[in-house]
N, C-alpha and C positions, 0 to 999 in steps of 0.2 A: 468292143472294149470300152469299158466305162471309166472315165478318168474323173477323179476328184480334184477340182483346182480351184483357186480362188483365195482370198482374204476377206474375213467376214466379222465384224465388230457384232458382239452380242451381250446380252444381259442374262444373269440367272435369276429366276423368279425367287420369292421368298423362301420355297420348299428346296432351293438348290436343284431345280431343272432348269435345262438349257434346251431351248429350240434350235434345232439343226435348220439352218438357211435352206429355202426351197430349191437353190440351185445345188446344193451338195445332195440334198434328199433327192432330186431327179435325176442324178448320176450314179446313184447307190445301184447295185446290181439287183434285178428283179429277183434272183434266186434268195438274195439277202433278206427279204422281205422287210420286216421292221426290226430283225435282228442284228445287232451290231457287238462288237467286243471293244472294251475299255481295258487300256494297260496302261502303267507309268511309262512315261518316255525316258530316254538315256540322260536328257537334259531335264529341267524341272517342269515338263510339260505333261500332258496326257496323250495319248494317242488312240484314236478310234478307226476300227477296221470294220470291213464288210466281213461278213462270216466267210466268204469264200477266200478273201484275202488272208484273213486269220488263219485258216487251214495251211495254208502254204507255209507260213512262218511255224507255225505251232509244229507241223510235221518236221520242218527242219530241226528246231530245237529239241524236240522229243527224241531224233534219230541220235542225238550225241550220246556216246557211251555212258552209261549212269555208274559204271565202275571207276571211272575219272574223276576224282575229287574236284577239279577246276571245271569240268563240265557239269557236275551236279550244283556246283556253286553257282555257274552261271543260270542254269534251268530254275533254281530255287528263287533266284532274284528277278529273273525276267517273268514269272509266271505269278510273282507275289501280287496279290491284289487284283490280278485280273477278274473280269467282270463282265458278265454278258447283259447288255442293256437292251430295252425295245423301246421304239418310238411309240407313242401314244397317237391318238387320231390327230393331232394336230402337229405332230412332228417334235415332240419333246421328249427328252430323257433325263432320268435322274445322275447325277453326278454324286457318288457317295462321298462321305465325309472324309474318309482318309485319303481319297484322291483329291479331294480340294486342298486338303492339308498339304499333301505332296507337292501340288503344282502353285500353292499361294494365292489361286483364284478365289476370289470373294462374291463380288458382285458382278464384275464384267470379264469378259474372256474375248480373246481372239481365235477364230477358227481357220487354220491354213490347209488347204488341199494339196496333198502331195502324191497325187496319182492313186495309189492303192489304199491310201489311208489319209486321215486328216489328225492333225496336231491340233491341241487344245492348250491355249496360253494365257497366263495371266497376262495383261498387256504390257506392263512395264518390264517384265522380263523377257517378254519375245522381243522388244527392242533392245535389250542387252546383247542377246544371242544373235541380231542380224549383224551382217557385214557392213560398217559404215562408209568404209573407204571403196570406191568404185574401183580404184585400182587392184586393191586385193581381189576384190570380186571378179574381176577382167582375169586376174592371174589363174584363179581357181579354174573359172570358165574353160580357160587353154589348157590347164592341167588334165581337167577331166573330160573335156570334151575333144580333145586331140588323141592321137595314138600313144602319147607319153606314159601313159598308165594303163594296166589291163583293165577290162570291164570288171565289175564286182563277179567274184569268182573263177575268173579267167585268168590266162597266162598270154605273155607276149610272144609271138612267134619269132624265133630267132632270124 
């Protein structure tokens, strides 16, 4: 299993390309090759998926009933701006201008590995979205890492 992890400070080159950190690149599944998928995040960030991870997400979203208006709206917004990117021989990829505007990224970025994907943030926005209070973080950990709540997609046994 390939696990994307870590937090990396990066700079965009003048053409809007970002170099994927070597540790992230080394943990990409071999089957992905140099092909990745870039989408808008739910927060003002970009999300980069290896192709295999993206296929799982893609299939779930495409399985939604297209005759349901709410599902169509979600699909339309979720896939909006989705683009395939390819790493060049030194691990760079282009960030489209529309994606840069959405995320607010200009010259610097933070890449955060989250297991099956990486988020790409404008540094100040990233700091705004982090939990500052360790007690709040501890409460979330307790909530999500104990049996108080069901795992994603699951239910609690009675």
